[in-house]
C-alpha positions in Angstrom: 138.5 -149.0 122.3 138.2 -150.0 118.7 135.0 -151.7 117.5 136.9 -153.3 114.6 136.6 -157.0 114.2 139.6 -159.3 114.1 141.7 -159.3 110.9 141.1 -162.0 108.3 143.5 -163.6 105.8 142.2 -166.0 103.2 143.3 -168.2 100.3 147.1 -168.6 100.6 147.4 -170.3 97.2 150.8 -171.6 96.0 151.7 -169.8 92.7 154.5 -170.0 90.2 154.0 -166.3 89.4 156.3 -163.6 90.9 154.6 -162.3 94.2 153.4 -158.7 94.3 152.0 -156.8 97.4 148.8 -154.9 96.6 147.7 -152.4 99.3 144.3 -150.8 98.9 142.3 -148.5 101.2 139.0 -150.2 100.4 138.2 -153.8 99.3 138.5 -153.7 95.5 135.4 -155.9 95.0 132.8 -155.9 93.8 133.5 -153.1 91.2 130.3 -151.2 92.0 131.5 -147.7 92.8 134.1 -145.3 91.6 137.4 -146.2 93.3 136.5 -149.9 93.5 135.9 -150.1 89.8 139.4 -148.9 89.0 141.2 -150.8 91.8 139.5 -154.0 90.8 140.4 -153.7 87.2 144.0 -152.9 88.0 144.1 -155.9 90.4 142.6 -158.1 87.7 145.1 -157.0 85.2 148.1 -157.4 87.5 146.9 -160.8 88.5 147.6 -162.0 85.0 151.3 -161.6 85.7 151.7 -161.7 89.4 150.6 -163.7 92.5 148.8 -160.9 94.3 148.9 -160.6 98.1 146.2 -158.1 98.9 145.9 -156.0 102.0 142.8 -153.9 102.3 140.1 -152.4 104.6 136.4 -153.0 104.5 134.5 -149.8 105.4 131.0 -151.1 104.5 129.8 -154.3 106.2 127.7 -155.0 103.1 131.0 -155.8 101.2 132.1 -158.6 103.5 130.0 -161.1 101.6 132.3 -160.5 98.6 135.7 -161.3 100.1 135.7 -164.8 98.7 135.3 -163.4 95.2 138.8 -162.0 95.4 140.3 -165.5 95.6 140.1 -165.8 91.8 142.6 -163.0 91.5 144.7 -163.2 94.7 147.2 -165.6 96.2 146.1 -164.3 99.6 143.8 -161.7 101.0 144.1 -159.9 104.3 141.3 -157.6 105.3 140.4 -155.5 108.3 137.0 -154.1 109.2 137.1 -150.3 109.4 134.8 -148.6 111.9 134.3 -145.2 110.4 133.5 -143.5 113.7 136.6 -144.9 115.4 138.7 -144.0 112.3 137.5 -140.4 112.4 138.6 -140.2 116.1 142.0 -141.7 115.1 142.2 -139.1 112.3 142.0 -136.3 114.8 145.3 -137.4 116.2 146.9 -135.8 113.1 146.4 -132.4 114.9 148.8 -133.5 117.6 151.4 -135.1 115.2 151.3 -132.5 112.4 150.0 -135.1 109.9 147.0 -134.8 107.6 144.0 -136.6 109.2 143.9 -139.0 106.2 147.0 -140.9 107.4 145.9 -141.8 111.0 142.4 -142.4 109.7 143.8 -145.3 107.6 146.5 -146.5 109.9 146.2 -149.8 111.7 149.2 -151.6 113.3 147.8 -154.9 112.3 148.0 -153.9 108.6 151.6 -152.8 109.2 152.5 -156.1 110.9 150.9 -158.1 108.1 152.7 -156.0 105.5 156.1 -156.7 107.2 155.3 -160.4 107.5 154.1 -160.9 103.9 157.1 -159.1 102.4 159.5 -161.3 104.4 157.6 -164.6 103.9 157.3 -164.2 100.1 160.5 -162.2 99.5 158.4 -159.6 97.8 160.2 -157.1 95.6 157.3 -155.3 94.0 154.5 -153.3 95.6 151.5 -151.7 94.1 149.8 -149.1 96.3 146.3 -147.8 95.6 145.7 -144.4 97.1 148.1 -142.2 99.0 146.7 -143.2 102.4 148.1 -146.8 102.0 151.7 -145.7 101.1 152.5 -145.3 104.8 152.7 -149.1 105.2 155.7 -149.4 102.9 157.6 -146.1 103.4 160.0 -147.1 106.1 163.6 -147.3 105.1 163.6 -151.1 105.1 161.2 -151.0 102.1 163.3 -148.5 100.1 164.8 -151.3 98.0 161.4 -152.5 96.8 160.0 -151.5 93.5 157.0 -149.4 94.5 154.4 -148.1 92.2 151.5 -146.0 93.5 148.2 -145.1 91.9 147.2 -141.8 93.5 144.1 -141.9 91.2 143.3 -138.3 91.8 145.2 -135.4 93.2 143.4 -135.8 96.5 145.0 -132.7 98.1 143.4 -130.6 95.4 139.9 -131.8 96.3 140.6 -130.5 99.9 141.6 -127.2 98.3 138.3 -127.1 96.4 136.4 -128.0 99.6 138.1 -125.1 101.4 136.9 -122.7 98.7 133.3 -123.5 99.6 133.8 -123.0 103.4 134.3 -120.2 105.9 135.9 -119.8 109.3 137.2 -122.9 111.1 136.0 -125.2 108.4 138.0 -123.3 105.8 141.1 -123.4 108.0 140.6 -127.2 108.5 140.3 -128.0 104.8 143.2 -125.8 103.9 145.3 -127.5 106.5 144.5 -130.9 105.1 145.2 -129.7 101.6 148.6 -128.3 102.5 149.7 -131.3 104.6 148.4 -133.9 102.2 150.1 -132.2 99.3 153.4 -132.5 101.2 152.8 -136.3 101.7 151.9 -136.8 98.1 155.2 -135.1 97.0 157.2 -137.2 99.5 155.6 -140.4 98.1 156.4 -139.4 94.5 160.0 -138.8 95.4 160.3 -142.2 97.1 158.3 -144.4 94.6 159.4 -145.6 91.2 156.3 -144.4 89.4 153.2 -142.3 90.3 150.0 -143.0 88.4 146.9 -140.9 87.9 143.5 -141.5 86.4 144.1 -139.3 83.4 146.8 -137.3 81.5 145.0 -134.1 82.8 145.4 -135.2 86.4 149.0 -136.4 85.9 149.8 -133.0 84.4 148.3 -131.1 87.4 150.5 -133.2 89.8 153.6 -133.2 87.6 153.6 -129.4 87.4 154.5 -129.1 91.1 157.3 -131.7 91.0 161.0 -131.2 90.3 161.9 -131.8 86.7 163.8 -134.9 87.7 160.6 -136.5 89.0 158.2 -135.4 86.3 159.2 -138.4 84.1 157.9 -140.8 86.8 154.4 -139.3 86.7 151.9 -141.0 84.3 148.3 -140.9 83.4 146.6 -144.3 83.1 143.0 -143.8 82.0 139.9 -145.4 83.6 137.9 -147.7 81.5 134.4 -149.2 81.5 133.1 -152.7 81.1 131.4 -152.3 77.7 129.9 -155.8 77.9 128.2 -155.1 81.2 127.2 -151.5 80.3 125.7 -152.5 77.0 122.3 -151.1 75.9 121.5 -154.6 74.5 122.2 -156.4 77.8 119.5 -158.1 79.8 119.0 -155.8 82.8 117.7 -156.8 86.2 114.0 -156.3 86.6 114.2 -156.2 90.4 114.7 -152.4 90.7 111.5 -150.2 90.6 112.4 -147.9 87.7 109.9 -145.1 87.0 107.6 -145.7 84.0 107.4 -142.0 83.2 110.2 -139.9 81.6 112.9 -139.4 84.2 116.4 -137.9 84.7 119.0 -139.9 86.6 122.1 -139.3 88.7 124.1 -142.3 90.0 126.9 -142.5 92.6 127.7 -143.2 96.2 125.4 -140.8 98.0 127.5 -140.5 101.2 130.4 -139.0 99.1 130.5 -135.3 99.6 131.1 -134.4 95.9 128.0 -136.4 94.9 125.9 -134.9 97.6 127.1 -131.4 96.7 126.2 -132.1 93.0 122.6 -133.2 93.6 122.0 -130.3 96.1 123.2 -127.9 93.4 121.0 -129.5 90.8 117.9 -129.5 93.0 118.4 -125.9 94.1 119.3 -124.3 90.8 118.2 -126.6 88.0 115.2 -128.6 89.1 112.9 -125.6 89.7 113.2 -124.7 86.0 112.5 -128.3 84.9 109.5 -128.9 87.1 107.9 -125.6 86.2 108.0 -126.6 82.5 107.3 -130.3 83.0 105.4 -131.0 86.3 105.4 -134.8 85.6 109.2 -135.0 85.4 111.1 -137.3 87.8 114.6 -137.0 89.1 116.1 -140.2 90.4 119.1 -140.0 92.7 120.5 -143.5 92.6 123.2 -144.8 95.0 123.9 -146.3 98.4 124.1 -144.7 101.8 122.3 -141.4 101.0 123.1 -138.7 103.5 120.4 -137.0 105.5 120.6 -134.0 103.2 120.0 -136.3 100.2 117.2 -138.2 101.9 115.4 -134.8 102.6 115.3 -134.1 98.9 112.7 -136.8 98.4 110.2 -134.5 100.1 110.3 -132.3 97.0 108.0 -132.8 94.0 109.3 -135.3 91.5 112.4 -136.4 93.4 113.1 -140.0 94.1 116.0 -141.2 96.3 116.4 -144.9 95.8 119.3 -145.8 98.1 121.3 -148.9 97.2 119.9 -150.8 94.2 120.7 -154.2 92.9 121.5 -153.0 89.4 122.0 -149.4 88.4 121.9 -150.1 84.7 118.1 -149.8 84.3 118.2 -146.4 86.0 120.6 -145.3 83.4 119.4 -147.1 80.3 115.7 -146.2 80.8 116.4 -142.6 81.7 115.8 -139.9 79.2 119.1 -138.4 80.2 121.8 -138.8 82.8 123.2 -135.8 84.7 126.6 -135.3 86.3 126.4 -131.7 87.8 129.6 -132.0 89.8 130.9 -128.8 91.4 133.8 -130.5 93.1 135.7 -133.1 91.1 139.1 -134.6 90.3 140.0 -137.4 87.9 137.5 -139.2 85.7 133.8 -139.8 86.5 132.8 -143.4 86.1 129.2 -142.4 86.2 129.8 -140.5 82.9 131.6 -143.4 81.3 128.9 -145.8 82.2 126.1 -143.6 80.9 128.0 -143.1 77.6 128.6 -146.8 77.3 124.9 -147.4 77.6 124.6 -144.7 74.9 122.5 -142.3 77.0 122.3 -138.6 76.5 124.3 -136.8 79.2 124.3 -133.3 80.7 127.4 -132.6 82.6 129.5 -129.8 84.1 133.0 -129.0 82.8 134.4 -130.6 85.9 132.5 -133.9 85.3 133.9 -134.1 81.8 137.6 -133.6 82.8 139.8 -136.4 81.7 137.1 -137.8 79.4 137.2 -134.9 77.0 134.3 -135.8 74.8 133.0 -132.9 72.7 129.5 -131.5 72.8 127.2 -133.3 70.4 123.6 -134.4 70.0 124.0 -136.6 73.1 126.5 -134.5 75.1 125.8 -131.2 76.7 128.5 -129.5 78.8 127.5 -126.5 80.9 128.0 -124.9 84.3 125.0 -122.5 83.9 121.8 -123.7 85.7 119.5 -122.3 83.0 121.4 -124.0 80.1 121.5 -127.2 82.2 117.8 -127.1 82.7 117.1 -126.4 79.0 119.2 -129.4 77.9 117.4 -131.7 80.3 114.0 -130.5 79.1 115.1 -131.0 75.5 115.8 -134.7 76.2 112.6 -135.1 78.3 110.6 -133.8 75.3 112.5 -135.7 72.7 114.0 -139.1 73.7 114.6 -140.1 70.0 117.9 -138.4 69.8 120.6 -139.9 67.5 123.5 -140.7 69.8 127.1 -141.8 69.3 128.2 -141.8 72.9 128.8 -145.6 73.1 131.1 -145.5 70.1 133.2 -142.8 71.9 133.7 -145.2 74.8 134.5 -148.2 72.6 137.1 -146.1 70.8 138.7 -144.5 73.9 137.8 -146.2 77.2 137.8 -150.0 77.3 139.8 -151.5 80.1 141.7 -153.7 77.7 143.2 -150.6 76.0 143.5 -148.2 79.0 145.5 -150.6 81.2 147.9 -151.8 78.5 150.7 -149.5 79.8 150.4 -150.8 83.4 152.9 -153.6 83.2 155.7 -151.3 81.9 155.9 -149.6 85.2 157.4 -152.7 86.8 160.7 -154.0 85.5 160.5 -157.4 83.8 161.4 -160.5 85.8 161.4 -164.2 85.1 158.6 -166.3 86.5 159.7 -167.9 89.7 158.6 -170.7 92.0 157.0 -169.2 95.2 
């Protein structure tokens, strides 16, 4: 039996804007973690033109307090609580149906019923889908006449391929199966939808290369951005978070996300011993909500602090001597890198973490996949924090939301404003 709570729908404002259905796998508010930052800013941008009817899941009870904040941007909001344990059990049904586990994980008949009802009630002609897992709610033949745009964000199937490369035996088979089946689903969606968006031209090119020539023109890169006013080194940061008073290195991100867990485990195993041997007073702060048991265990090692969820991550970035992003598994654009650069911090990143951002090495940017080089760069910043940096200017020139989302509207055909 499901432990999910009853569905909720709020707002239902009357609008003179053309209605648009927005389906999202996770509540796009507040914009405090990777996918939610992008989904929120796209929602915000589209709300300037359309009356948004949002359908989403809430996978973290902490986020329920923020539902009302969406009323500013949406004509109506329908949300379902998602119990992760029950969803994992549902996901396993994919083994009996030949589907990737991602689809049943995110399927709920109540979301399907709401989608059908909202399309009929508001005569919706345009749909924006955020993440491949939500496309299933508007793929039936009765929706084929709708103008459907999907933001895949990343080539998710390729992440499963990367996971498989790190596994053996049954786990390797499982991840390869998900990679293969999810890739098929992604290709089917691309063929059915008007446009397929990705987080960067690099990601779009990776996906486009496996599509028929006729479909390649419908695949586009729409860059992420960063809130340069919020992530401003001159901003007044919260004083509530216990930021170390000694020189420290920082990593930020959701700490129940496998790629982030894998990144800090690699850093602690291969890089941190070099650093602590040369600078026994150094601190490494792992900052982010829901740390896994593997991450929590790292706090037993000298100099490592695992904060868990913090009220404001900016002090942990702005006051660090450098920020690291040692990702070994990655797709798309890393918001943690954009945010650190916007705060004009020195960064030490792997090549994967820099994909899509494509900043060049400089006094404030070190890119390396070698543990010894990585350690030396961190030590350099620990020993000399007075480095002349131009990272913020790179962000202002290339990654403001105002500029990156300018192309978004062109993927929907123009239509006169109507009375709803």
